TIKEMI-469206 format. One line per 8 residues: for each residue x, y, z of N, C-alpha, C. Coordinates in Angstrom, 2 decimals. Layout:
<recs>
X:Y:Z:X:Y:Z:X:Y:Z; ... $
</recs>
This chain:
<recs>
-11.39:0.97:0.31:-10.43:2.17:-0.61:-9.91:1.39:-1.39; -9.30:1.99:-2.29:-8.85:1.30:-3.69:-7.09:1.44:-3.49; -6.58:0.22:-4.37:-5.13:0.40:-4.09:-4.45:1.78:-5.14; -3.68:2.55:-4.10:-3.32:3.84:-4.98:-2.62:3.64:-6.29; -3.08:4.28:-6.94:-2.05:4.52:-8.39:-0.88:5.89:-9.09; -1.24:6.56:-7.31:-0.12:7.79:-7.20:0.76:7.86:-6.26; 1.70:8.55:-6.37:2.59:8.56:-5.13:1.67:9.17:-3.92; 1.89:8.86:-2.99:1.09:9.88:-2.07:1.55:10.46:-1.29 $
-10.20:14.61:12.24:-10.07:13.54:13.61:-10.96:12.93:13.46; -10.22:11.66:12.73:-11.17:10.51:12.56:-11.53:9.32:13.83; -12.21:9.64:14.58:-12.64:8.96:15.74:-13.55:7.91:15.61; -13.65:6.52:15.85:-14.95:5.80:15.37:-15.33:5.48:16.73; -16.34:5.69:17.71:-16.44:5.44:18.80:-17.66:4.24:18.59; -17.09:3.53:19.79:-18.00:2.12:19.97:-19.51:2.23:20.77; -20.35:2.20:20.21:-21.69:2.64:21.07:-22.16:1.26:21.41; -23.29:1.22:22.42:-23.82:-0.03:22.92:-24.22:-1.03:21.59 $
-23.69:-2.43:21.61:-23.84:-3.05:20.67:-25.70:-3.08:20.54; -25.75:-3.45:19.48:-26.97:-3.70:19.38:-27.42:-4.90:18.13; -28.46:-5.81:18.41:-28.47:-6.69:17.69:-28.99:-6.29:16.35; -28.41:-6.91:15.23:-28.75:-6.53:13.77:-29.39:-7.67:13.43; -30.49:-7.75:12.54:-31.27:-9.16:11.91:-31.06:-8.86:10.52; -30.44:-10.15:10.16:-29.10:-9.63:8.53:-30.56:-9.94:7.27; -31.85:-10.82:7.79:-32.93:-10.83:7.06:-32.61:-11.30:5.66; -32.96:-10.23:4.80:-32.32:-10.31:3.25:-31.06:-10.50:3.28 $
-30.25:-9.65:3.95:-28.77:-9.26:3.67:-28.01:-11.23:4.41; -28.75:-11.86:5.26:-27.85:-13.10:5.26:-28.31:-13.84:4.03; -29.47:-14.02:3.24:-29.93:-14.76:2.33:-28.55:-14.49:1.14; -28.53:-13.22:0.99:-27.66:-12.57:-0.02:-26.14:-13.25:0.24; -26.17:-13.25:1.68:-24.63:-13.82:1.58:-24.21:-14.79:1.37; -25.50:-15.77:1.59:-25.26:-17.52:1.97:-25.04:-17.52:0.22; -25.81:-17.18:-0.43:-25.87:-17.48:-1.83:-25.01:-16.75:-2.94; -23.86:-15.71:-2.35:-22.84:-15.41:-3.04:-21.47:-14.75:-2.80 $
-20.82:-15.01:-3.22:-19.57:-15.12:-2.62:-18.93:-13.37:-3.11; -19.18:-12.66:-4.03:-18.91:-11.58:-4.52:-19.79:-10.50:-4.37; -20.00:-9.68:-3.79:-21.43:-9.27:-3.37:-21.43:-7.74:-4.21; -22.53:-6.94:-3.84:-22.67:-5.87:-4.79:-22.09:-4.65:-3.84; -21.39:-3.93:-4.48:-21.04:-2.68:-3.91:-21.70:-1.44:-3.64; -22.01:-0.61:-2.54:-23.00:0.49:-2.86:-22.06:1.55:-2.80; -22.87:2.37:-4.29:-22.17:3.38:-4.63:-22.71:4.72:-3.76; -21.77:5.86:-3.67:-21.96:7.41:-3.16:-23.46:7.71:-3.55 $
-24.29:7.90:-2.50:-25.29:8.31:-2.82:-26.36:7.37:-2.17; -26.13:6.15:-1.62:-26.83:4.79:-1.48:-27.20:5.32:-0.21; -28.37:5.25:0.90:-28.55:5.82:2.27:-27.60:4.72:3.21; -27.36:3.64:2.50:-26.74:2.72:3.73:-24.99:3.28:3.65; -24.80:4.08:3.31:-23.35:4.66:2.96:-23.39:6.09:3.96; -24.82:6.47:4.33:-25.13:7.74:5.00:-25.14:7.73:6.38; -25.26:6.28:7.09:-25.66:6.55:8.33:-24.75:5.83:9.03; -24.88:5.78:10.46:-23.76:5.17:11.10:-24.21:3.92:11.60 $
-23.28:3.19:11.08:-23.63:1.26:11.27:-23.49:1.20:12.87; -24.02:0.11:13.17:-24.48:-0.69:13.93:-23.34:-1.59:14.42; -23.26:-1.57:15.75:-22.17:-2.56:16.19:-22.50:-3.96:16.26; -21.58:-4.61:16.17:-21.34:-6.13:15.86:-21.84:-7.40:16.95; -22.79:-7.69:17.50:-23.25:-8.45:18.86:-22.05:-9.14:18.90; -22.38:-10.45:18.14:-21.51:-11.67:18.18:-20.69:-11.87:17.26; -19.33:-11.39:17.39:-18.27:-11.61:16.37:-18.24:-13.09:16.00; -18.36:-13.73:16.96:-18.19:-15.12:16.11:-19.48:-16.24:15.13 $
-20.37:-15.28:15.21:-21.49:-15.68:14.95:-21.20:-16.33:13.28; -21.42:-17.43:12.57:-21.27:-17.72:11.58:-21.46:-17.12:10.56; -22.70:-15.87:10.30:-22.76:-15.16:9.24:-21.88:-14.27:9.33; -21.46:-13.62:10.66:-19.99:-12.43:10.77:-18.85:-13.25:9.94; -18.49:-14.38:10.21:-17.40:-15.13:9.59:-17.67:-15.34:8.31; -18.90:-15.54:7.64:-18.84:-15.47:6.10:-19.02:-14.39:5.78; -19.31:-13.23:6.02:-19.32:-11.54:5.57:-18.03:-11.30:5.43; -16.93:-11.74:6.55:-15.91:-11.43:6.20:-15.11:-12.12:4.93 $
-15.56:-13.17:4.96:-14.72:-14.33:3.89:-15.17:-13.31:2.40; -16.67:-13.35:2.49:-17.35:-12.48:1.32:-16.71:-11.10:1.07; -16.80:-10.01:1.65:-15.90:-9.34:1.97:-14.68:-9.22:1.21; -13.54:-9.97:1.61:-12.41:-10.18:0.93:-12.29:-10.43:-0.20; -13.01:-11.50:-0.46:-12.90:-11.69:-2.14:-13.72:-10.45:-3.06; -14.55:-10.01:-2.52:-15.32:-8.74:-3.14:-14.26:-7.34:-3.49; -13.56:-7.71:-2.04:-12.49:-6.41:-1.98:-11.29:-6.89:-3.35; -11.03:-8.17:-3.33:-10.03:-8.77:-4.57:-10.47:-8.32:-5.90 $
-11.80:-8.94:-5.66:-12.14:-8.77:-7.06:-12.44:-7.35:-7.86; -12.39:-6.42:-7.27:-12.77:-5.19:-7.24:-11.59:-4.56:-7.06; -10.41:-5.17:-6.87:-8.62:-4.68:-7.11:-8.96:-3.51:-5.85; -9.26:-3.92:-5.07:-9.50:-2.99:-3.42:-8.25:-3.13:-2.29; -8.11:-2.13:-1.39:-7.28:-2.76:-0.46:-7.83:-2.86:1.05; -9.25:-2.15:0.74:-10.15:-2.41:1.84:-11.53:-2.19:1.59; -12.45:-2.76:2.61:-13.69:-2.57:2.42:-14.26:-2.76:3.68; -15.48:-1.60:3.86:-16.24:-1.67:4.69:-17.61:-2.18:4.76 $
-18.32:-2.82:6.06:-19.76:-3.69:5.79:-20.73:-2.87:5.06; -20.66:-1.58:5.66:-21.43:-0.83:5.02:-21.40:-0.54:3.54; -20.90:-0.74:3.02:-20.38:-0.84:1.34:-20.73:-1.70:0.66; -21.13:-2.89:1.41:-21.93:-4.31:0.41:-23.09:-4.14:1.04; -23.73:-3.07:1.91:-25.15:-3.31:2.21:-25.48:-3.74:3.28; -24.66:-3.51:4.04:-24.51:-4.96:5.67:-24.09:-3.73:6.43; -25.36:-2.86:7.64:-24.59:-1.72:7.81:-24.13:-1.80:9.62; -23.00:-2.58:9.56:-22.30:-2.86:10.82:-20.92:-2.62:10.99 $
-20.65:-2.32:12.48:-19.19:-2.24:12.04:-18.16:-2.90:12.09; -17.79:-3.23:10.82:-16.92:-4.30:10.67:-15.94:-3.89:9.33; -14.67:-3.91:9.32:-14.29:-3.72:8.16:-12.63:-4.55:7.89; -12.25:-4.57:6.20:-11.45:-5.49:6.18:-10.50:-4.79:5.42; -9.58:-5.13:5.25:-8.43:-4.77:4.55:-7.25:-5.88:4.24; -5.82:-5.65:3.28:-5.16:-5.62:3.34:-3.72:-5.07:2.93; -2.74:-5.60:3.72:-1.62:-4.59:4.06:-0.44:-5.45:3.07; -0.09:-4.72:1.96:1.13:-5.51:1.13:2.37:-4.90:1.87 $
3.09:-6.11:2.31:4.35:-5.77:3.02:4.93:-4.56:2.79; 5.11:-4.46:1.48:6.11:-2.63:1.00:5.70:-2.01:1.29; 4.15:-1.83:1.87:3.73:-0.68:2.52:3.84:-0.72:4.19; 3.83:-1.35:4.31:4.41:-1.83:6.07:5.42:-0.72:6.61; 5.59:0.02:7.73:6.42:0.36:8.38:7.08:-0.30:8.89; 8.78:0.11:8.87:9.71:-0.72:9.37:9.23:-1.71:10.79; 8.67:-1.10:11.70:8.22:-1.46:13.26:7.03:-2.62:12.71; 6.09:-2.43:11.35:5.36:-2.93:12.04:5.31:-4.59:10.96 $
6.61:-4.58:10.50:7.33:-6.07:9.86:7.20:-7.45:10.76; 7.63:-6.88:12.05:7.52:-7.50:13.43:6.51:-7.59:14.28; 5.40:-7.21:13.61:3.69:-7.14:14.43:3.58:-8.85:14.61; 3.24:-9.19:15.68:2.98:-10.64:15.73:1.79:-11.14:15.37; 0.96:-10.05:15.59:-0.93:-10.31:14.55:-0.79:-10.75:13.32; 0.03:-9.37:12.69:-0.10:-9.44:11.61:0.58:-10.39:10.90; 2.02:-10.84:11.52:2.66:-12.17:11.24:1.68:-13.38:11.36; 1.16:-13.35:11.96:0.14:-14.47:12.31:-1.02:-14.63:11.21 $
-1.58:-13.68:11.16:-2.35:-12.91:9.91:-1.40:-13.76:8.07; -0.56:-13.38:8.02:0.02:-13.66:6.78:0.14:-15.03:6.81; 0.60:-15.55:7.87:0.70:-17.29:8.14:-0.49:-17.63:7.91; -1.44:-17.50:8.56:-3.01:-18.11:8.02:-3.16:-17.98:6.70; -3.00:-16.57:6.02:-3.59:-16.26:4.55:-2.74:-17.55:3.44; -1.85:-17.71:4.19:-0.43:-19.14:3.40:0.24:-17.76:2.29; 0.30:-16.76:2.66:0.59:-15.44:1.55:1.78:-14.94:2.26; 2.97:-14.56:1.77:3.73:-13.58:2.06:3.46:-12.17:1.40 $
2.72:-12.76:0.20:2.54:-10.68:-0.20:1.69:-9.93:0.21; 0.35:-10.42:0.76:-0.30:-9.32:1.77:-1.12:-9.87:3.10; -1.15:-8.99:3.88:-2.22:-9.37:4.67:-3.26:-9.07:4.83; -4.24:-9.79:5.27:-5.56:-9.64:5.53:-5.90:-9.32:6.62; -6.62:-8.37:7.25:-7.39:-8.24:8.50:-8.62:-7.80:8.60; -8.86:-8.38:9.57:-10.61:-7.81:10.14:-10.72:-7.38:11.39; -11.37:-5.89:11.42:-11.62:-5.63:12.68:-13.03:-5.05:12.99; -13.43:-5.61:14.00:-14.90:-6.27:14.59:-15.10:-4.74:15.46 $
-15.96:-3.78:15.14:-16.40:-2.64:16.35:-14.92:-2.04:16.52; -14.11:-1.61:16.15:-13.15:-0.87:15.64:-13.34:0.62:16.33; -12.30:1.22:17.35:-12.64:2.15:17.87:-10.80:2.97:17.57; -10.80:3.91:17.12:-9.26:5.05:16.44:-9.09:6.02:17.79; -7.51:5.79:18.10:-7.47:7.12:18.86:-6.00:7.82:17.84; -6.16:8.88:17.30:-4.90:9.29:17.03:-3.62:9.93:18.14; -2.48:9.39:17.57:-1.19:9.80:18.15:-0.81:10.76:17.68; -1.16:12.15:18.34:-0.75:13.34:18.20:-1.20:14.25:16.78 $
-1.35:15.24:16.79:-1.91:16.34:15.66:-1.54:16.18:14.30; -0.11:15.27:14.05:0.24:15.43:12.90:-0.63:14.71:11.82; -0.90:15.59:10.40:-1.72:15.00:9.77:-0.36:15.24:8.61; -0.89:13.95:7.43:-0.24:14.61:5.88:-1.16:14.26:4.84; -1.07:14.48:3.91:-2.06:14.33:2.85:-1.32:13.16:1.73; -2.49:12.62:1.38:-2.35:11.55:0.39:-3.35:11.32:-0.69; -3.22:10.51:-1.73:-4.18:9.88:-2.45:-4.87:8.91:-1.98; -5.98:8.96:-2.20:-7.18:7.74:-1.89:-8.06:7.78:-3.47 $
-8.40:6.52:-3.55:-9.33:5.98:-4.21:-10.62:5.41:-3.19; -11.85:5.21:-3.83:-12.86:4.27:-3.16:-13.61:3.76:-4.15; -13.97:2.62:-3.49:-14.82:1.54:-4.22:-16.12:1.60:-4.64; -16.59:2.74:-3.55:-17.87:3.65:-3.75:-18.19:4.63:-4.18; -16.84:5.21:-4.75:-16.99:6.32:-5.27:-16.06:5.92:-6.62; -16.25:5.39:-7.10:-15.39:4.47:-8.68:-14.98:5.76:-9.53; -14.06:5.77:-9.90:-13.36:6.24:-11.18:-12.82:7.58:-10.74; -12.82:8.12:-9.48:-12.24:9.09:-8.99:-11.13:9.09:-8.15 $
-10.37:10.10:-7.87:-9.46:9.99:-7.03:-9.20:11.02:-6.31; -8.67:11.55:-5.23:-8.40:12.83:-4.76:-7.28:12.56:-3.42; -6.96:13.94:-3.03:-5.86:13.97:-1.97:-6.44:14.31:-0.81; -6.53:13.39:0.40:-7.27:13.66:1.84:-6.28:13.80:2.96; -6.46:14.92:3.96:-5.44:14.61:5.25:-5.78:13.51:5.77; -4.77:12.68:6.29:-5.23:11.69:7.58:-3.99:12.11:8.77; -4.18:11.61:9.91:-3.46:11.70:10.98:-2.00:10.25:10.36; -0.95:10.93:10.85:-0.04:9.78:10.43:0.22:8.76:11.41 $
-0.16:8.80:12.46:0.02:7.75:14.06:-1.52:7.96:14.46; -1.76:6.56:14.48:-2.93:6.38:15.38:-2.87:4.93:16.39; -3.82:4.67:17.08:-4.07:3.01:17.75:-5.11:2.86:17.27; -5.94:1.73:17.14:-6.61:1.08:17.21:-7.35:-0.11:18.22; -8.30:-0.41:18.38:-8.70:-1.40:18.82:-9.87:-1.93:18.63; -9.96:-3.07:18.36:-10.80:-3.78:17.71:-11.04:-5.51:18.56; -11.89:-6.02:18.29:-12.49:-7.34:18.27:-11.99:-8.04:16.76; -11.32:-9.42:17.16:-11.22:-10.46:16.26:-12.21:-11.54:15.98 $
-11.88:-12.11:14.82:-13.25:-13.29:14.66:-13.52:-14.13:15.57; -12.95:-14.28:16.80:-12.96:-15.10:17.47:-13.28:-14.36:18.98; -13.93:-13.26:18.61:-14.26:-12.12:19.82:-13.48:-11.86:20.58; -11.99:-11.76:20.25:-11.14:-11.23:21.29:-10.85:-9.79:21.20; -10.60:-9.57:22.03:-9.74:-7.82:21.92:-8.78:-7.48:21.67; -8.21:-6.98:20.97:-6.63:-6.59:20.77:-6.49:-5.02:20.20; -5.00:-4.72:20.00:-5.04:-3.08:19.82:-3.93:-3.23:18.93; -3.72:-2.02:18.24:-2.15:-1.95:17.74:-2.06:-0.41:17.05 $
-0.77:-0.01:17.13:-0.49:1.33:16.65:0.09:0.99:14.84; -0.53:2.33:14.35:-0.65:1.87:13.05:0.44:3.69:12.62; 1.00:3.51:11.59:1.44:4.69:10.82:1.85:4.60:9.32; 1.35:5.74:8.59:1.87:5.50:6.95:0.66:4.99:6.65; 0.86:4.11:5.18:-0.24:3.44:4.55:-1.29:2.95:5.60; -0.55:2.45:6.79:-1.79:0.89:7.14:-2.51:2.21:7.74; -2.04:3.31:8.77:-3.04:4.06:9.26:-3.96:4.78:8.69; -3.50:5.16:7.09:-4.32:5.78:6.22:-5.43:5.21:5.75 $
-5.21:3.52:5.64:-6.64:2.49:5.09:-7.21:2.53:6.32; -6.66:2.09:7.50:-7.93:2.12:8.78:-8.59:3.40:9.10; -8.14:4.41:8.66:-8.85:5.90:9.06:-9.83:5.51:7.99; -9.71:5.41:6.33:-10.18:5.18:5.58:-11.37:4.49:5.32; -11.56:3.49:6.17:-12.31:2.71:5.93:-13.25:2.59:7.05; -12.89:3.12:8.60:-13.59:3.44:9.63:-14.13:4.61:9.22; -14.16:5.76:8.31:-14.88:6.56:8.22:-16.10:6.29:7.72; -16.58:4.92:7.10:-17.60:4.56:6.19:-18.59:3.77:7.61 $
-18.13:3.85:8.84:-18.59:3.25:9.75:-19.51:4.38:10.10; -19.13:5.78:10.07:-19.37:6.65:10.63:-20.37:7.66:9.40; -20.33:6.99:8.32:-21.37:7.73:7.06:-20.57:8.87:6.64; -18.77:8.48:6.39:-18.25:9.15:5.80:-17.59:9.01:4.68; -17.51:9.56:3.51:-16.67:9.18:2.20:-15.62:10.11:2.23; -14.62:9.95:1.45:-13.31:10.54:1.46:-13.33:11.97:1.12; -14.31:12.14:0.25:-14.25:13.36:-0.51:-14.90:14.29:0.80; -15.70:13.93:1.63:-16.06:14.78:2.84:-14.93:15.43:3.60 $
-13.94:14.71:3.84:-12.86:14.71:4.24:-11.63:15.99:3.50; -12.04:16.07:2.48:-11.18:16.89:1.60:-10.80:18.50:1.59; -9.71:18.97:1.72:-9.60:20.21:2.24:-9.54:21.24:0.64; -8.94:20.64:-0.24:-8.92:21.02:-1.54:-9.68:20.55:-2.81; -10.85:20.70:-3.13:-11.69:19.82:-4.17:-11.08:20.08:-5.59; -9.92:20.63:-5.51:-9.79:20.92:-6.97:-8.08:19.73:-7.50; -8.07:19.24:-6.12:-7.36:18.07:-5.95:-8.30:16.77:-6.02; -9.32:16.91:-6.58:-10.27:15.65:-7.16:-10.63:15.56:-8.05 $
-10.37:14.50:-8.92:-10.75:14.12:-10.40:-10.76:12.57:-10.68; -11.19:12.56:-12.28:-11.26:11.39:-12.45:-9.94:10.84:-13.09; -9.76:9.53:-12.47:-8.30:8.67:-12.71:-7.91:9.28:-14.59; -8.71:8.60:-15.63:-8.26:8.90:-16.47:-7.83:10.48:-16.84; -8.46:11.29:-16.11:-8.08:12.66:-16.86:-6.89:13.07:-15.59; -6.58:12.38:-14.58:-5.29:12.65:-14.28:-4.21:12.20:-14.27; -4.12:10.82:-14.87:-3.81:10.32:-15.42:-2.96:11.25:-16.67; -3.89:11.59:-17.84:-3.50:12.34:-18.81:-2.64:13.92:-18.57 $
-3.25:14.33:-17.31:-2.95:15.69:-17.17:-2.41:15.92:-15.60; -1.28:15.51:-15.78:-0.73:15.34:-14.42:-0.77:16.60:-13.79; -0.96:16.66:-12.54:-0.48:17.88:-11.54:0.67:18.23:-11.85; 0.58:19.62:-11.45:2.35:20.69:-11.54:2.99:20.16:-10.38; 4.12:20.70:-10.36:5.01:19.88:-9.27:4.66:20.66:-8.03; 4.15:21.83:-8.27:3.67:22.75:-7.28:2.24:21.95:-6.60; 1.60:21.49:-7.31:0.33:20.74:-6.65:0.87:19.54:-6.14; 1.39:18.82:-6.78:1.97:17.65:-6.67:2.43:17.43:-5.05 $
3.32:18.74:-4.99:4.34:18.91:-3.42:3.33:19.23:-2.57; 2.32:19.93:-2.87:0.97:20.52:-1.86:0.02:18.94:-1.54; 0.28:18.48:-2.53:-0.69:16.94:-2.32:0.20:15.97:-1.56; 1.54:16.16:-1.04:2.25:15.05:-0.35:2.68:14.09:-1.33; 2.89:14.29:-2.52:2.81:13.02:-3.46:4.21:12.68:-3.78 $
</recs>
């Protein structure tokens, strides 16, 4: 997911873990820190990703590091493993403190992640084999972009609150409640694990456009209100 430039039922089920042979992907990961990002139309973005069998494997840790570096290099806020041609159920993202909901500032795991990153500016997170559970039917519209759909931006409905469960890099299970921007990012990235890109979630394709044109020809007040911006 790209950083938002305009004011702005996903359930990732965890099937039985399947061993994944990294093969060429392992050599690619070992030789490069900035990974190639798959674009819309590539088969790796259409299929359902496989569970990570061993979250503590060195190649998984290296993959997470390289995904974070790739995400930062591309000015993104989230990235899923299929986007870097690795079909595993793994996502990473960063949470700017100003985009956290009030209750999330006191989240111990988020605070620990910020301390480990040595920065109070953002919080890097990695979710391995995540499972999402919406907390209620309420949804809201918001602007989204995607590193795999470069140059475009659209308005997407997302659940406002959810609970997600996942494994951390030590293989320990954890769960967290998210809302607002946090919940939107998690839903967007977990959609990649199901072969879903954000335009497939849109309910009004008139609110999809290229970023330069959207900036040059702003939406009307009526449409902006409809988009929840």
